[in-house]
C-alpha positions as a Python dict, from the first residue, in 0.01 Angstrom:
ca = {
    (1, 'M'): (0, 0, 0),
    (2, 'I'): (337, 180, -17),
    (3, 'K'): (327, 181, -399),
    (4, 'R'): (-32, 306, -389),
    (5, 'I'): (57, 599, -160),
    (6, 'A'): (376, 683, -351),
    (7, 'T'): (192, 695, -683),
    (8, 'A'): (-77, 919, -535),
    (9, 'V'): (181, 1153, -381),
    (10, 'V'): (345, 1199, -720),
    (11, 'L'): (35, 1218, -940),
    (12, 'I'): (-206, 1429, -733),
    (13, 'P'): (6, 1751, -735),
    (14, 'I'): (66, 1708, -1110),
    (15, 'V'): (-305, 1665, -1180),
    (16, 'L'): (-402, 1961, -962),
    (17, 'L'): (-138, 2185, -1123),
    (18, 'L'): (-260, 2079, -1466),
    (19, 'V'): (-623, 2154, -1376),
    (20, 'L'): (-552, 2493, -1221),
    (21, 'R'): (-264, 2637, -1421),
    (22, 'A'): (-227, 2468, -1759),
    (23, 'P'): (-382, 2635, -2067),
    (24, 'V'): (-693, 2464, -2194),
    (25, 'P'): (-537, 2325, -2515),
    (26, 'L'): (-271, 2151, -2304),
    (27, 'V'): (-543, 2012, -2077),
    (28, 'A'): (-716, 1881, -2390),
    (29, 'L'): (-399, 1712, -2516),
    (30, 'V'): (-322, 1545, -2183),
    (31, 'T'): (-684, 1434, -2148),
    (32, 'A'): (-671, 1291, -2500),
    (33, 'A'): (-367, 1085, -2401),
    (34, 'V'): (-550, 960, -2090),
    (35, 'A'): (-853, 874, -2305),
    (36, 'L'): (-642, 675, -2552),
    (37, 'V'): (-469, 478, -2275),
    (38, 'T'): (-802, 406, -2108),
    (39, 'V'): (-965, 300, -2435),
    (40, 'H'): (-670, 68, -2497),
    (41, 'E'): (-722, -95, -2157),
    (42, 'F'): (-1095, -130, -2216),
    (43, 'L'): (-1050, -292, -2557),
    (44, 'K'): (-799, -531, -2400),
    (45, 'L'): (-1066, -630, -2146),
    (46, 'T'): (-1316, -700, -2423),
    (47, 'E'): (-1090, -978, -2555),
    (48, 'N'): (-1184, -1178, -2244),
    (49, 'F'): (-1545, -1160, -2362),
    (50, 'G'): (-1451, -1317, -2695),
    (51, 'V'): (-1441, -985, -2882),
    (52, 'Q'): (-1182, -916, -3149),
    (53, 'P'): (-1157, -538, -3105),
    (54, 'M'): (-1082, -291, -3383),
    (55, 'R'): (-811, -95, -3205),
    (56, 'I'): (-668, 144, -3463),
    (57, 'P'): (-1008, 272, -3591),
    (58, 'T'): (-1117, 334, -3231),
    (59, 'Y'): (-798, 523, -3148),
    (60, 'V'): (-836, 734, -3464),
    (61, 'V'): (-1199, 826, -3389),
    (62, 'V'): (-1114, 922, -3028),
    (63, 'A'): (-810, 1125, -3138),
    (64, 'I'): (-1009, 1311, -3404),
    (65, 'F'): (-1280, 1397, -3153),
    (66, 'F'): (-1027, 1553, -2917),
    (67, 'L'): (-863, 1739, -3204),
    (68, 'V'): (-1202, 1895, -3275),
    (69, 'L'): (-1206, 2010, -2911),
    (70, 'V'): (-887, 2210, -2954),
    (71, 'F'): (-1031, 2399, -3251),
    (72, 'N'): (-944, 2763, -3193),
    (73, 'A'): (-1269, 2960, -3173),
    (74, 'G'): (-1111, 3277, -3030),
    (75, 'K'): (-881, 3400, -2759),
    (76, 'E'): (-1137, 3384, -2479),
    (77, 'K'): (-1290, 3059, -2602),
    (78, 'P'): (-1006, 2831, -2717),
    (79, 'L'): (-1244, 2536, -2742),
    (80, 'L'): (-1596, 2481, -2863),
    (81, 'S'): (-1872, 2667, -2682),
    (82, 'T'): (-2101, 2468, -2452),
    (83, 'D'): (-2388, 2466, -2701),
    (84, 'I'): (-2174, 2362, -2996),
    (85, 'F'): (-1994, 2101, -2786),
    (86, 'G'): (-2326, 1946, -2683),
    (87, 'I'): (-2435, 1923, -3047),
    (88, 'A'): (-2098, 1785, -3157),
    (89, 'A'): (-2095, 1525, -2877),
    (90, 'A'): (-2448, 1408, -2955),
    (91, 'F'): (-2367, 1384, -3327),
    (92, 'A'): (-2041, 1199, -3260),
    (93, 'A'): (-2213, 951, -3028),
    (94, 'A'): (-2484, 884, -3285),
    (95, 'M'): (-2238, 844, -3573),
    (96, 'A'): (-1981, 632, -3388),
    (97, 'T'): (-2196, 319, -3416),
    (98, 'F'): (-2236, 360, -3791),
    (99, 'V'): (-1867, 437, -3843),
    (100, 'F'): (-1751, 126, -3659),
    (101, 'L'): (-2014, -99, -3820),
    (102, 'S'): (-1910, 29, -4161),
    (103, 'I'): (-1548, -59, -4084),
    (104, 'A'): (-1659, -402, -3957),
    (105, 'M'): (-1798, -483, -4304),
    (106, 'R'): (-1440, -538, -4420),
    (107, 'R'): (-1382, -826, -4181),
    (108, 'E'): (-1339, -1171, -4324),
    (109, 'N'): (-1536, -1327, -4039),
    (110, 'L'): (-1854, -1119, -4034),
    (111, 'A'): (-1963, -1279, -3705),
    (112, 'T'): (-1693, -1076, -3528),
    (113, 'G'): (-1802, -746, -3682),
    (114, 'Y'): (-2094, -651, -3459),
    (115, 'P'): (-1924, -734, -3122),
    (116, 'A'): (-1615, -538, -3226),
    (117, 'A'): (-1818, -237, -3345),
    (118, 'A'): (-2029, -246, -3029),
    (119, 'A'): (-1717, -251, -2810),
    (120, 'S'): (-1566, 44, -2998),
    (121, 'A'): (-1887, 249, -2987),
    (122, 'F'): (-1925, 177, -2616),
    (123, 'A'): (-1563, 275, -2552),
    (124, 'F'): (-1625, 608, -2724),
    (125, 'V'): (-1939, 688, -2526),
    (126, 'Y'): (-1819, 540, -2197),
    (127, 'I'): (-1468, 689, -2194),
    (128, 'A'): (-1403, 956, -2458),
    (129, 'L'): (-1721, 1162, -2417),
    (130, 'P'): (-1705, 1202, -2036),
    (131, 'L'): (-1337, 1299, -2051),
    (132, 'A'): (-1412, 1547, -2329),
    (133, 'M'): (-1681, 1698, -2106),
    (134, 'L'): (-1412, 1762, -1845),
    (135, 'V'): (-1205, 1948, -2102),
    (136, 'Q'): (-1498, 2160, -2215),
    (137, 'L'): (-1591, 2225, -1852),
    (138, 'R'): (-1241, 2360, -1793),
    (139, 'Q'): (-1298, 2647, -2039),
    (140, 'Q'): (-1620, 2767, -1874),
    (141, 'W'): (-1625, 3045, -1617),
    (142, 'A'): (-1492, 2905, -1286),
    (143, 'G'): (-1406, 2588, -1478),
    (144, 'A'): (-1080, 2521, -1293),
    (145, 'F'): (-1255, 2556, -957),
    (146, 'L'): (-1537, 2324, -1068),
    (147, 'I'): (-1298, 2051, -1180),
    (148, 'L'): (-1100, 2089, -856),
    (149, 'Y'): (-1429, 2049, -669),
    (150, 'L'): (-1517, 1738, -871),
    (151, 'L'): (-1179, 1572, -819),
    (152, 'L'): (-1168, 1639, -445),
    (153, 'V'): (-1527, 1523, -395),
    (154, 'V'): (-1461, 1198, -582),
    (155, 'W'): (-1120, 1138, -422),
    (156, 'A'): (-1246, 1208, -70),
    (157, 'G'): (-1540, 972, -114),
    (158, 'D'): (-1319, 698, -258),
    (159, 'I'): (-1049, 721, 10),
    (160, 'I'): (-1289, 728, 305),
    (161, 'A'): (-1498, 445, 159),
    (162, 'Y'): (-1185, 232, 129),
    (163, 'F'): (-1069, 277, 488),
    (164, 'V'): (-1413, 266, 652),
    (165, 'G'): (-1519, -34, 445),
    (166, 'K'): (-1197, -216, 528),
    (167, 'S'): (-1211, -149, 902),
    (168, 'M'): (-1583, -132, 979),
    (169, 'G'): (-1766, -278, 679),
    (170, 'R'): (-2007, -559, 762),
    (171, 'H'): (-2288, -533, 509),
    (172, 'W'): (-2184, -608, 151),
    (173, 'M'): (-2321, -384, -121),
    (174, 'A'): (-2272, -601, -429),
    (175, 'P'): (-2072, -913, -336),
    (176, 'R'): (-2098, -1070, -683),
    (177, 'I'): (-1958, -759, -850),
    (178, 'S'): (-1727, -602, -592),
    (179, 'P'): (-1675, -824, -283),
    (180, 'K'): (-1498, -552, -82),
    (181, 'K'): (-1758, -277, -114),
    (182, 'T'): (-1987, -230, 184),
    (183, 'W'): (-2283, -11, 270),
    (184, 'E'): (-2084, 132, 562),
    (185, 'G'): (-1817, 243, 318),
    (186, 'A'): (-2080, 388, 84),
    (187, 'V'): (-2236, 596, 361),
    (188, 'A'): (-1893, 715, 477),
    (189, 'S'): (-1813, 806, 116),
    (190, 'M'): (-2126, 1020, 94),
    (191, 'V'): (-2049, 1198, 422),
    (192, 'A'): (-1690, 1270, 315),
    (193, 'S'): (-1798, 1403, -24),
    (194, 'L'): (-2061, 1630, 130),
    (195, 'A'): (-1810, 1764, 381),
    (196, 'V'): (-1545, 1835, 119),
    (197, 'G'): (-1787, 1975, -141),
    (198, 'G'): (-1967, 2196, 107),
    (199, 'T'): (-1642, 2328, 254),
    (200, 'L'): (-1494, 2405, -88),
    (201, 'F'): (-1791, 2613, -196),
    (202, 'Y'): (-1836, 2780, 143),
    (203, 'Y'): (-1475, 2901, 127),
    (204, 'S'): (-1471, 2939, -253),
    (205, 'L'): (-1399, 3314, -244),
    (206, 'P'): (-1091, 3306, -16),
    (207, 'L'): (-964, 2991, -189),
    (208, 'S'): (-1003, 3144, -535),
    (209, 'T'): (-841, 3466, -414),
    (210, 'R'): (-544, 3275, -275),
    (211, 'F'): (-506, 3070, -595),
    (212, 'L'): (-515, 3396, -793),
    (213, 'Q'): (-248, 3552, -572),
    (214, 'W'): (-26, 3246, -612),
    (215, 'G'): (-64, 3264, -990),
    (216, 'L'): (-231, 2924, -1010),
    (217, 'I'): (-545, 3049, -1186),
    (218, 'E'): (-672, 3335, -1398),
    (219, 'R'): (-962, 3534, -1259),
    (220, 'R'): (-1213, 3367, -1492),
    (221, 'D'): (-1112, 3026, -1355),
    (222, 'G'): (-1206, 3095, -992),
    (223, 'M'): (-1528, 3133, -797),
    (224, 'F'): (-1569, 3498, -703),
    (225, 'G'): (-1853, 3715, -569),
    (226, 'L'): (-2203, 3635, -690),
    (227, 'E'): (-2081, 3335, -894),
    (228, 'R'): (-2101, 3114, -586),
    (229, 'P'): (-2432, 2921, -570),
    (230, 'A'): (-2629, 2867, -250),
    (231, 'L'): (-2501, 2596, -18),
    (232, 'F'): (-2805, 2364, -29),
    (233, 'P'): (-2801, 2321, -410),
    (234, 'V'): (-2428, 2254, -388),
    (235, 'L'): (-2484, 1980, -129),
    (236, 'A'): (-2757, 1828, -347),
    (237, 'L'): (-2521, 1834, -646),
    (238, 'T'): (-2244, 1681, -436),
    (239, 'A'): (-2473, 1398, -326),
    (240, 'V'): (-2564, 1321, -687),
    (241, 'L'): (-2197, 1330, -786),
    (242, 'N'): (-2109, 1088, -508),
    (243, 'V'): (-2379, 842, -617),
    (244, 'A'): (-2263, 871, -978),
    (245, 'A'): (-1901, 814, -875),
    (246, 'Q'): (-1987, 504, -672),
    (247, 'L'): (-2193, 367, -960),
    (248, 'G'): (-1904, 434, -1196),
    (249, 'D'): (-1678, 230, -972),
    (250, 'L'): (-1928, -56, -961),
    (251, 'V'): (-1976, -55, -1338),
    (252, 'E'): (-1604, -94, -1396),
    (253, 'S'): (-1598, -373, -1137),
    (254, 'L'): (-1876, -544, -1333),
    (255, 'I'): (-1669, -527, -1651),
    (256, 'K'): (-1358, -659, -1479),
    (257, 'R'): (-1554, -934, -1301),
    (258, 'G'): (-1696, -1048, -1632),
    (259, 'A'): (-1349, -1041, -1785),
    (260, 'A'): (-1209, -1233, -1486),
    (261, 'V'): (-932, -981, -1414),
    (262, 'K'): (-840, -786, -1101),
    (263, 'D'): (-716, -464, -1265),
    (264, 'S'): (-766, -303, -1604),
    (265, 'G'): (-390, -258, -1647),
    (266, 'T'): (-58, -198, -1473),
    (267, 'I'): (35, 155, -1580),
    (268, 'L'): (-9, 301, -1229),
    (269, 'P'): (188, 112, -960),
    (270, 'G'): (-36, 15, -670),
    (271, 'H'): (-348, 142, -848),
    (272, 'G'): (-373, -84, -1151),
    (273, 'G'): (-473, 68, -1483),
    (274, 'M'): (-591, 410, -1592),
    (275, 'L'): (-950, 287, -1609),
    (276, 'D'): (-924, 175, -1245),
    (277, 'R'): (-836, 533, -1147),
    (278, 'I'): (-1088, 729, -1351),
    (279, 'D'): (-1388, 492, -1345),
    (280, 'A'): (-1574, 711, -1094),
    (281, 'L'): (-1506, 1028, -1295),
    (282, 'L'): (-1655, 873, -1608),
    (283, 'F'): (-2001, 880, -1447),
    (284, 'A'): (-1957, 1191, -1233),
    (285, 'A'): (-1810, 1422, -1501),
    (286, 'P'): (-2124, 1426, -1722),
    (287, 'V'): (-2335, 1513, -1417),
    (288, 'L'): (-2121, 1816, -1335),
    (289, 'W'): (-2100, 1919, -1701),
    (290, 'V'): (-2480, 1921, -1733),
    (291, 'W'): (-2511, 2123, -1411),
    (292, 'A'): (-2249, 2374, -1529),
    (293, 'A'): (-2412, 2404, -1872),
    (294, 'W'): (-2749, 2466, -1707),
    (295, 'R'): (-2591, 2723, -1476),
    (296, 'V'): (-2464, 2920, -1775),
    (297, 'T'): (-2816, 2952, -1916),
    (298, 'Q'): (-2964, 3090, -1593),
}
């Protein structure tokens, strides 16, 4: 527990400073590094399923995709626009399968080709695309505030679910997949997320103003004036994000349970691997990205 708290105390301020203050290309580079570490952990897990993963080709494809993200399209738009990003992501997801299967043709044992290509394609869609959506979300208007909102909503739900489930949990949610998760913890997680998400948007103007005064954000990165949506749609969005985050956690537990391991890695003391820390974001980030992209078109 002490290691878990110490790691959180060190990492959380760094992550928040990166989200609020760092230029978008730097955010893209750091996110690319996180994606590569997470993909490495995932491919390591697939070995327990009898897969012989193709590591280097997967790392190269993920790295190239993030390099495309940092393509300079102008001073105000240092990354791809939302429309172009959506097209590029869909094309990359469709082509990843063919790229990895083509590489698998070179294997001496052809029986290992399809499982390896499937693992690599899944790693790209499961890990790289959602993280890339976070990067592209960061460049949108109020992007820093939206990512801050996402992180706090997910973190609040996760923390409260852990303590409530541990102290008051009686009804197991999915004992075969995650023996410690309870319905009491899930409900507490939803309540915490709604409280944090609703509060953030209700006080979005003074918070954004204070961040601007402190030099933590540029004006385009905050939520000012008429940019703030109505409270009820925000609460509905927060509820969907919470469900997505909890499902993301369960999906990673399913993978680890099948691989017969407790953690995806050891890079974060007290927390396990990188995949253990961002599993909820991998499902929640696409939800927020779609909402933000829709908001731009209104």
